[in-house]
PDB file as gemmi writes it, atoms N, CA and C in Angstrom:
CRYST1    1.000    1.000    1.000  90.00  90.00  90.00 P 1                      
ATOM      1  N   UNK A   1      17.131   5.876   1.998  1.00  0.00           N  
ATOM      2  CA  UNK A   1      15.489   6.112   2.403  1.00  0.00           C  
ATOM      3  C   UNK A   1      15.308   5.473   3.331  1.00  0.00           C  
ATOM      4  N   UNK A   2      14.625   5.238   4.034  1.00  0.00           N  
ATOM      5  CA  UNK A   2      14.129   5.178   4.812  1.00  0.00           C  
ATOM      6  C   UNK A   2      12.624   4.746   5.069  1.00  0.00           C  
ATOM      7  N   UNK A   3      12.009   3.810   4.616  1.00  0.00           N  
ATOM      8  CA  UNK A   3      10.858   3.872   3.948  1.00  0.00           C  
ATOM      9  C   UNK A   3      10.036   3.749   5.726  1.00  0.00           C  
ATOM     10  N   UNK A   4       9.086   4.645   5.988  1.00  0.00           N  
ATOM     11  CA  UNK A   4       8.481   4.661   7.174  1.00  0.00           C  
ATOM     12  C   UNK A   4       6.176   3.759   6.540  1.00  0.00           C  
ATOM     13  N   UNK A   5       5.746   3.158   7.828  1.00  0.00           N  
ATOM     14  CA  UNK A   5       4.478   2.527   7.487  1.00  0.00           C  
ATOM     15  C   UNK A   5       3.370   3.942   7.010  1.00  0.00           C  
ATOM     16  N   UNK A   6       3.732   5.288   7.274  1.00  0.00           N  
ATOM     17  CA  UNK A   6       2.690   6.240   7.189  1.00  0.00           C  
ATOM     18  C   UNK A   6       3.432   7.252   5.767  1.00  0.00           C  
ATOM     19  N   UNK A   7       4.426   6.241   5.084  1.00  0.00           N  
ATOM     20  CA  UNK A   7       4.512   6.990   3.537  1.00  0.00           C  
ATOM     21  C   UNK A   7       3.514   7.171   2.651  1.00  0.00           C  
ATOM     22  N   UNK A   8       3.583   7.095   2.030  1.00  0.00           N  
ATOM     23  CA  UNK A   8       2.021   6.420   0.698  1.00  0.00           C  
ATOM     24  C   UNK A   8       3.393   6.163  -0.086  1.00  0.00           C  
ATOM     25  N   UNK A   9       4.413   5.740  -0.050  1.00  0.00           N  
ATOM     26  CA  UNK A   9       4.976   5.258  -1.313  1.00  0.00           C  
ATOM     27  C   UNK A   9       5.786   3.601  -0.640  1.00  0.00           C  
ATOM     28  N   UNK A  10       5.745   3.254   0.257  1.00  0.00           N  
ATOM     29  CA  UNK A  10       5.966   2.110   0.447  1.00  0.00           C  
ATOM     30  C   UNK A  10       5.855   0.703  -0.503  1.00  0.00           C  
ATOM     31  N   UNK A  11       5.353   1.016  -1.391  1.00  0.00           N  
ATOM     32  CA  UNK A  11       5.380   0.348  -2.342  1.00  0.00           C  
ATOM     33  C   UNK A  11       5.558   0.185  -3.354  1.00  0.00           C  
ATOM     34  N   UNK A  12       6.453   1.896  -3.623  1.00  0.00           N  
ATOM     35  CA  UNK A  12       7.472   2.505  -3.878  1.00  0.00           C  
ATOM     36  C   UNK A  12       8.669   1.923  -4.426  1.00  0.00           C  
ATOM     37  N   UNK A  13       8.860   1.962  -5.473  1.00  0.00           N  
ATOM     38  CA  UNK A  13      11.517   0.854  -6.046  1.00  0.00           C  
ATOM     39  C   UNK A  13      11.673   2.525  -5.606  1.00  0.00           C  
ATOM     40  N   UNK A  14      12.711   2.619  -4.274  1.00  0.00           N  
ATOM     41  CA  UNK A  14      13.039   3.423  -4.117  1.00  0.00           C  
ATOM     42  C   UNK A  14      13.892   4.008  -5.577  1.00  0.00           C  
ATOM     43  N   UNK A  15      13.701   3.332  -6.213  1.00  0.00           N  
ATOM     44  CA  UNK A  15      13.880   4.426  -7.692  1.00  0.00           C  
ATOM     45  C   UNK A  15      13.536   3.515  -9.397  1.00  0.00           C  
ATOM     46  N   UNK A  16      13.556   4.342  -9.813  1.00  0.00           N  
ATOM     47  CA  UNK A  16      12.770   4.674 -11.273  1.00  0.00           C  
ATOM     48  C   UNK A  16      13.344   3.360 -11.572  1.00  0.00           C  
ATOM     49  N   UNK A  17      14.175   2.971 -11.209  1.00  0.00           N  
ATOM     50  CA  UNK A  17      14.867   2.322 -12.722  1.00  0.00           C  
ATOM     51  C   UNK A  17      14.807   0.841 -12.325  1.00  0.00           C  
ATOM     52  N   UNK A  18      14.205   0.102 -10.866  1.00  0.00           N  
ATOM     53  CA  UNK A  18      14.507  -0.710 -10.255  1.00  0.00           C  
ATOM     54  C   UNK A  18      12.954  -1.806 -10.165  1.00  0.00           C  
ATOM     55  N   UNK A  19      12.771  -2.435  -9.868  1.00  0.00           N  
ATOM     56  CA  UNK A  19      11.186  -3.264  -9.672  1.00  0.00           C  
ATOM     57  C   UNK A  19      10.972  -3.460  -8.153  1.00  0.00           C  
ATOM     58  N   UNK A  20       9.754  -3.609  -7.634  1.00  0.00           N  
ATOM     59  CA  UNK A  20       9.482  -3.268  -7.189  1.00  0.00           C  
ATOM     60  C   UNK A  20       9.634  -4.213  -6.408  1.00  0.00           C  
ATOM     61  N   UNK A  21      10.506  -5.752  -6.740  1.00  0.00           N  
ATOM     62  CA  UNK A  21      11.700  -6.705  -5.673  1.00  0.00           C  
ATOM     63  C   UNK A  21      13.208  -5.350  -6.188  1.00  0.00           C  
ATOM     64  N   UNK A  22      13.167  -4.856  -6.268  1.00  0.00           N  
ATOM     65  CA  UNK A  22      14.311  -4.085  -6.379  1.00  0.00           C  
ATOM     66  C   UNK A  22      15.292  -4.287  -7.048  1.00  0.00           C  
ATOM     67  N   UNK A  23      14.895  -5.063  -8.389  1.00  0.00           N  
ATOM     68  CA  UNK A  23      15.866  -5.802  -9.619  1.00  0.00           C  
ATOM     69  C   UNK A  23      16.347  -4.733 -10.317  1.00  0.00           C  
ATOM     70  N   UNK A  24      17.446  -5.004 -10.340  1.00  0.00           N  
ATOM     71  CA  UNK A  24      17.856  -3.350 -11.816  1.00  0.00           C  
ATOM     72  C   UNK A  24      17.105  -3.253 -12.856  1.00  0.00           C  
ATOM     73  N   UNK A  25      16.282  -2.814 -13.264  1.00  0.00           N  
ATOM     74  CA  UNK A  25      16.033  -2.601 -14.615  1.00  0.00           C  
ATOM     75  C   UNK A  25      16.871  -2.067 -16.004  1.00  0.00           C  
ATOM     76  N   UNK A  26      17.520  -2.604 -16.917  1.00  0.00           N  
ATOM     77  CA  UNK A  26      18.538  -2.150 -17.518  1.00  0.00           C  
ATOM     78  C   UNK A  26      17.896  -2.400 -18.984  1.00  0.00           C  
ATOM     79  N   UNK A  27      17.123  -3.006 -19.806  1.00  0.00           N  
ATOM     80  CA  UNK A  27      16.701  -3.385 -21.175  1.00  0.00           C  
ATOM     81  C   UNK A  27      15.223  -3.935 -20.682  1.00  0.00           C  
ATOM     82  N   UNK A  28      14.542  -2.517 -20.669  1.00  0.00           N  
ATOM     83  CA  UNK A  28      13.292  -2.099 -20.037  1.00  0.00           C  
ATOM     84  C   UNK A  28      12.632  -2.938 -22.255  1.00  0.00           C  
ATOM     85  N   UNK A  29      12.671  -1.599 -22.381  1.00  0.00           N  
ATOM     86  CA  UNK A  29      12.006  -2.168 -23.601  1.00  0.00           C  
ATOM     87  C   UNK A  29      11.853  -3.308 -24.359  1.00  0.00           C  
ATOM     88  N   UNK A  30      12.917  -4.415 -23.968  1.00  0.00           N  
ATOM     89  CA  UNK A  30      12.689  -6.518 -24.395  1.00  0.00           C  
ATOM     90  C   UNK A  30      11.460  -6.963 -23.357  1.00  0.00           C  
ATOM     91  N   UNK A  31      11.669  -6.513 -21.659  1.00  0.00           N  
ATOM     92  CA  UNK A  31      10.939  -7.183 -21.364  1.00  0.00           C  
ATOM     93  C   UNK A  31       9.192  -6.413 -21.502  1.00  0.00           C  
ATOM     94  N   UNK A  32      10.195  -5.172 -21.787  1.00  0.00           N  
ATOM     95  CA  UNK A  32       8.039  -4.942 -22.122  1.00  0.00           C  
ATOM     96  C   UNK A  32       7.751  -5.331 -23.344  1.00  0.00           C  
ATOM     97  N   UNK A  33       8.859  -5.835 -23.859  1.00  0.00           N  
ATOM     98  CA  UNK A  33       7.590  -6.434 -24.972  1.00  0.00           C  
ATOM     99  C   UNK A  33       7.753  -7.832 -24.807  1.00  0.00           C  
ATOM    100  N   UNK A  34       8.154  -8.614 -23.957  1.00  0.00           N  
ATOM    101  CA  UNK A  34       8.077  -9.811 -23.625  1.00  0.00           C  
ATOM    102  C   UNK A  34       6.558 -10.127 -22.612  1.00  0.00           C  
ATOM    103  N   UNK A  35       6.687  -8.959 -21.205  1.00  0.00           N  
ATOM    104  CA  UNK A  35       5.449  -9.066 -20.779  1.00  0.00           C  
ATOM    105  C   UNK A  35       4.350  -8.627 -21.422  1.00  0.00           C  
ATOM    106  N   UNK A  36       4.315  -8.007 -22.750  1.00  0.00           N  
ATOM    107  CA  UNK A  36       3.173  -7.803 -23.316  1.00  0.00           C  
ATOM    108  C   UNK A  36       2.481  -9.189 -24.069  1.00  0.00           C  
ATOM    109  N   UNK A  37       3.822 -10.047 -24.144  1.00  0.00           N  
ATOM    110  CA  UNK A  37       3.441 -10.779 -25.011  1.00  0.00           C  
ATOM    111  C   UNK A  37       2.781 -12.198 -24.894  1.00  0.00           C  
ATOM    112  N   UNK A  38       3.139 -12.434 -22.977  1.00  0.00           N  
ATOM    113  CA  UNK A  38       3.307 -12.840 -22.788  1.00  0.00           C  
ATOM    114  C   UNK A  38       0.753 -12.952 -22.193  1.00  0.00           C  
ATOM    115  N   UNK A  39       1.648 -11.782 -21.630  1.00  0.00           N  
ATOM    116  CA  UNK A  39      -0.178 -10.704 -21.557  1.00  0.00           C  
ATOM    117  C   UNK A  39      -1.010 -11.559 -22.301  1.00  0.00           C  
ATOM    118  N   UNK A  40      -1.490 -11.383 -24.079  1.00  0.00           N  
ATOM    119  CA  UNK A  40      -1.619 -11.852 -25.257  1.00  0.00           C  
ATOM    120  C   UNK A  40      -1.644 -13.075 -24.962  1.00  0.00           C  
ATOM    121  N   UNK A  41      -1.316 -13.998 -24.829  1.00  0.00           N  
ATOM    122  CA  UNK A  41      -1.473 -15.184 -24.720  1.00  0.00           C  
ATOM    123  C   UNK A  41      -1.904 -16.212 -23.797  1.00  0.00           C  
ATOM    124  N   UNK A  42      -2.307 -15.156 -22.035  1.00  0.00           N  
ATOM    125  CA  UNK A  42      -2.488 -15.769 -21.348  1.00  0.00           C  
ATOM    126  C   UNK A  42      -3.719 -15.432 -21.814  1.00  0.00           C  
ATOM    127  N   UNK A  43      -3.714 -15.171 -22.000  1.00  0.00           N  
ATOM    128  CA  UNK A  43      -6.106 -13.773 -22.469  1.00  0.00           C  
ATOM    129  C   UNK A  43      -5.658 -14.070 -23.409  1.00  0.00           C  
ATOM    130  N   UNK A  44      -5.282 -15.297 -24.330  1.00  0.00           N  
ATOM    131  CA  UNK A  44      -6.297 -15.874 -25.427  1.00  0.00           C  
ATOM    132  C   UNK A  44      -6.290 -17.347 -24.128  1.00  0.00           C  
ATOM    133  N   UNK A  45      -5.200 -17.529 -23.921  1.00  0.00           N  
ATOM    134  CA  UNK A  45      -5.162 -19.215 -23.274  1.00  0.00           C  
ATOM    135  C   UNK A  45      -6.481 -19.056 -21.949  1.00  0.00           C  
ATOM    136  N   UNK A  46      -6.650 -18.508 -21.637  1.00  0.00           N  
ATOM    137  CA  UNK A  46      -8.091 -17.394 -20.550  1.00  0.00           C  
ATOM    138  C   UNK A  46      -8.720 -17.578 -21.120  1.00  0.00           C  
ATOM    139  N   UNK A  47      -9.578 -17.069 -22.572  1.00  0.00           N  
ATOM    140  CA  UNK A  47     -10.313 -17.138 -23.526  1.00  0.00           C  
ATOM    141  C   UNK A  47     -11.258 -18.997 -23.731  1.00  0.00           C  
ATOM    142  N   UNK A  48      -9.555 -19.816 -23.832  1.00  0.00           N  
ATOM    143  CA  UNK A  48      -9.645 -21.448 -24.710  1.00  0.00           C  
ATOM    144  C   UNK A  48     -10.843 -21.438 -23.656  1.00  0.00           C  
ATOM    145  N   UNK A  49     -10.208 -20.729 -22.763  1.00  0.00           N  
ATOM    146  CA  UNK A  49     -10.797 -22.409 -21.368  1.00  0.00           C  
ATOM    147  C   UNK A  49     -12.153 -21.691 -21.222  1.00  0.00           C  
ATOM    148  N   UNK A  50     -12.678 -20.896 -20.582  1.00  0.00           N  
ATOM    149  CA  UNK A  50     -13.816 -20.733 -21.133  1.00  0.00           C  
ATOM    150  C   UNK A  50     -14.772 -21.254 -21.539  1.00  0.00           C  
ATOM    151  N   UNK A  51     -14.438 -21.280 -23.026  1.00  0.00           N  
ATOM    152  CA  UNK A  51     -15.020 -21.583 -23.867  1.00  0.00           C  
ATOM    153  C   UNK A  51     -15.195 -22.953 -24.296  1.00  0.00           C  
ATOM    154  N   UNK A  52     -14.391 -24.231 -23.966  1.00  0.00           N  
ATOM    155  CA  UNK A  52     -14.830 -25.242 -24.236  1.00  0.00           C  
ATOM    156  C   UNK A  52     -15.171 -25.898 -22.871  1.00  0.00           C  
ATOM    157  N   UNK A  53     -15.725 -27.688 -23.758  1.00  0.00           N  
ATOM    158  CA  UNK A  53     -16.259 -27.824 -24.013  1.00  0.00           C  
ATOM    159  C   UNK A  53     -15.510 -28.987 -22.427  1.00  0.00           C  
ATOM    160  N   UNK A  54     -16.498 -29.566 -21.897  1.00  0.00           N  
ATOM    161  CA  UNK A  54     -16.902 -29.827 -20.277  1.00  0.00           C  
ATOM    162  C   UNK A  54     -17.467 -29.394 -19.355  1.00  0.00           C  
ATOM    163  N   UNK A  55     -16.569 -30.086 -17.926  1.00  0.00           N  
ATOM    164  CA  UNK A  55     -16.582 -29.089 -16.816  1.00  0.00           C  
ATOM    165  C   UNK A  55     -16.029 -28.599 -15.873  1.00  0.00           C  
ATOM    166  N   UNK A  56     -15.611 -26.992 -16.165  1.00  0.00           N  
ATOM    167  CA  UNK A  56     -14.977 -25.777 -16.206  1.00  0.00           C  
ATOM    168  C   UNK A  56     -14.721 -25.555 -14.723  1.00  0.00           C  
ATOM    169  N   UNK A  57     -14.073 -25.060 -14.731  1.00  0.00           N  
ATOM    170  CA  UNK A  57     -12.055 -25.836 -14.198  1.00  0.00           C  
ATOM    171  C   UNK A  57     -12.476 -23.728 -13.521  1.00  0.00           C  
ATOM    172  N   UNK A  58     -13.509 -23.075 -11.922  1.00  0.00           N  
ATOM    173  CA  UNK A  58     -12.830 -22.283 -11.768  1.00  0.00           C  
ATOM    174  C   UNK A  58     -10.856 -21.773 -11.736  1.00  0.00           C  
ATOM    175  N   UNK A  59     -10.688 -22.969 -10.322  1.00  0.00           N  
ATOM    176  CA  UNK A  59     -10.053 -22.589 -10.620  1.00  0.00           C  
ATOM    177  C   UNK A  59      -9.004 -22.780 -10.963  1.00  0.00           C  
ATOM    178  N   UNK A  60      -8.973 -22.566 -12.092  1.00  0.00           N  
ATOM    179  CA  UNK A  60      -8.202 -22.164 -13.225  1.00  0.00           C  
ATOM    180  C   UNK A  60      -8.658 -21.340 -14.392  1.00  0.00           C  
ATOM    181  N   UNK A  61      -9.622 -21.291 -13.912  1.00  0.00           N  
ATOM    182  CA  UNK A  61      -9.758 -19.766 -14.701  1.00  0.00           C  
ATOM    183  C   UNK A  61      -9.352 -18.172 -14.260  1.00  0.00           C  
ATOM    184  N   UNK A  62      -9.183 -19.024 -12.354  1.00  0.00           N  
ATOM    185  CA  UNK A  62      -8.844 -17.345 -11.638  1.00  0.00           C  
ATOM    186  C   UNK A  62      -7.103 -17.613 -11.336  1.00  0.00           C  
ATOM    187  N   UNK A  63      -6.345 -19.265 -11.702  1.00  0.00           N  
ATOM    188  CA  UNK A  63      -5.171 -18.640 -12.029  1.00  0.00           C  
ATOM    189  C   UNK A  63      -4.648 -17.748 -12.621  1.00  0.00           C  
ATOM    190  N   UNK A  64      -5.373 -18.706 -14.772  1.00  0.00           N  
ATOM    191  CA  UNK A  64      -5.326 -16.731 -15.212  1.00  0.00           C  
ATOM    192  C   UNK A  64      -5.597 -16.034 -15.290  1.00  0.00           C  
ATOM    193  N   UNK A  65      -6.967 -14.830 -14.789  1.00  0.00           N  
ATOM    194  CA  UNK A  65      -7.139 -13.925 -14.320  1.00  0.00           C  
ATOM    195  C   UNK A  65      -5.915 -13.541 -13.238  1.00  0.00           C  
ATOM    196  N   UNK A  66      -5.503 -14.336 -11.951  1.00  0.00           N  
ATOM    197  CA  UNK A  66      -3.920 -13.893 -10.868  1.00  0.00           C  
ATOM    198  C   UNK A  66      -2.585 -13.502 -11.947  1.00  0.00           C  
ATOM    199  N   UNK A  67      -2.459 -14.554 -12.847  1.00  0.00           N  
ATOM    200  CA  UNK A  67      -1.071 -14.942 -13.972  1.00  0.00           C  
ATOM    201  C   UNK A  67      -1.670 -13.324 -14.834  1.00  0.00           C  
ATOM    202  N   UNK A  68      -2.338 -13.158 -15.238  1.00  0.00           N  
ATOM    203  CA  UNK A  68      -2.891 -11.502 -16.260  1.00  0.00           C  
ATOM    204  C   UNK A  68      -2.835 -10.335 -15.615  1.00  0.00           C  
ATOM    205  N   UNK A  69      -3.433 -10.285 -14.191  1.00  0.00           N  
ATOM    206  CA  UNK A  69      -3.487  -9.431 -13.514  1.00  0.00           C  
ATOM    207  C   UNK A  69      -2.027  -9.254 -12.494  1.00  0.00           C  
ATOM    208  N   UNK A  70      -1.282  -9.821 -12.723  1.00  0.00           N  
ATOM    209  CA  UNK A  70       0.253  -9.837 -12.156  1.00  0.00           C  
ATOM    210  C   UNK A  70       1.360  -8.935 -12.819  1.00  0.00           C  
ATOM    211  N   UNK A  71       0.571  -9.482 -14.044  1.00  0.00           N  
ATOM    212  CA  UNK A  71       1.489  -9.736 -15.758  1.00  0.00           C  
ATOM    213  C   UNK A  71       1.654  -7.281 -15.879  1.00  0.00           C  
ATOM    214  N   UNK A  72      -0.138  -7.182 -16.001  1.00  0.00           N  
ATOM    215  CA  UNK A  72      -0.178  -5.777 -16.109  1.00  0.00           C  
ATOM    216  C   UNK A  72      -0.028  -5.132 -14.372  1.00  0.00           C  
ATOM    217  N   UNK A  73       0.628  -5.246 -13.927  1.00  0.00           N  
ATOM    218  CA  UNK A  73       0.683  -4.712 -12.700  1.00  0.00           C  
ATOM    219  C   UNK A  73       1.517  -4.247 -13.134  1.00  0.00           C  
ATOM    220  N   UNK A  74       2.919  -5.588 -13.419  1.00  0.00           N  
ATOM    221  CA  UNK A  74       4.509  -5.329 -13.988  1.00  0.00           C  
ATOM    222  C   UNK A  74       5.186  -4.153 -15.425  1.00  0.00           C  
ATOM    223  N   UNK A  75       3.432  -4.087 -16.084  1.00  0.00           N  
ATOM    224  CA  UNK A  75       3.698  -3.537 -17.414  1.00  0.00           C  
ATOM    225  C   UNK A  75       3.295  -2.605 -17.106  1.00  0.00           C  
ATOM    226  N   UNK A  76       2.500  -2.378 -16.141  1.00  0.00           N  
ATOM    227  CA  UNK A  76       2.942  -0.833 -16.043  1.00  0.00           C  
ATOM    228  C   UNK A  76       3.235  -0.362 -14.998  1.00  0.00           C  
ATOM    229  N   UNK A  77       3.876  -0.848 -14.651  1.00  0.00           N  
ATOM    230  CA  UNK A  77       5.546  -0.411 -13.739  1.00  0.00           C  
ATOM    231  C   UNK A  77       6.390   0.025 -14.915  1.00  0.00           C  
ATOM    232  N   UNK A  78       6.938  -1.074 -16.142  1.00  0.00           N  
ATOM    233  CA  UNK A  78       7.432  -0.265 -16.550  1.00  0.00           C  
ATOM    234  C   UNK A  78       7.437   0.433 -17.434  1.00  0.00           C  
ATOM    235  N   UNK A  79       6.005   0.791 -18.545  1.00  0.00           N  
ATOM    236  CA  UNK A  79       5.596   1.979 -19.149  1.00  0.00           C  
ATOM    237  C   UNK A  79       5.930   3.267 -17.969  1.00  0.00           C  
ATOM    238  N   UNK A  80       5.805   3.410 -16.825  1.00  0.00           N  
ATOM    239  CA  UNK A  80       6.345   4.188 -15.665  1.00  0.00           C  
ATOM    240  C   UNK A  80       8.027   4.886 -15.740  1.00  0.00           C  
ATOM    241  N   UNK A  81       8.372   3.845 -16.582  1.00  0.00           N  
ATOM    242  CA  UNK A  81      10.329   3.876 -17.165  1.00  0.00           C  
ATOM    243  C   UNK A  81      10.263   5.051 -17.999  1.00  0.00           C  
TER     244      UNK A  81                                                      
END                                                                             
């Protein structure tokens, strides 16, 4: 299947069983559980970072927000299967 710029599915995997990176997904349930655990841990760490005493590290908070957002996108993609 050839993808064109005009297509609405440019960012969608060619198959339901592939990730956006083209990796074949076989054990989706184990991956979903792992990503969910990572999300919980990252959100917990972000919460601790926000309430930490001392200087406020905006770049570290932004890094955590980006990691959380990317895992949420991947988790949502896994839930489509």
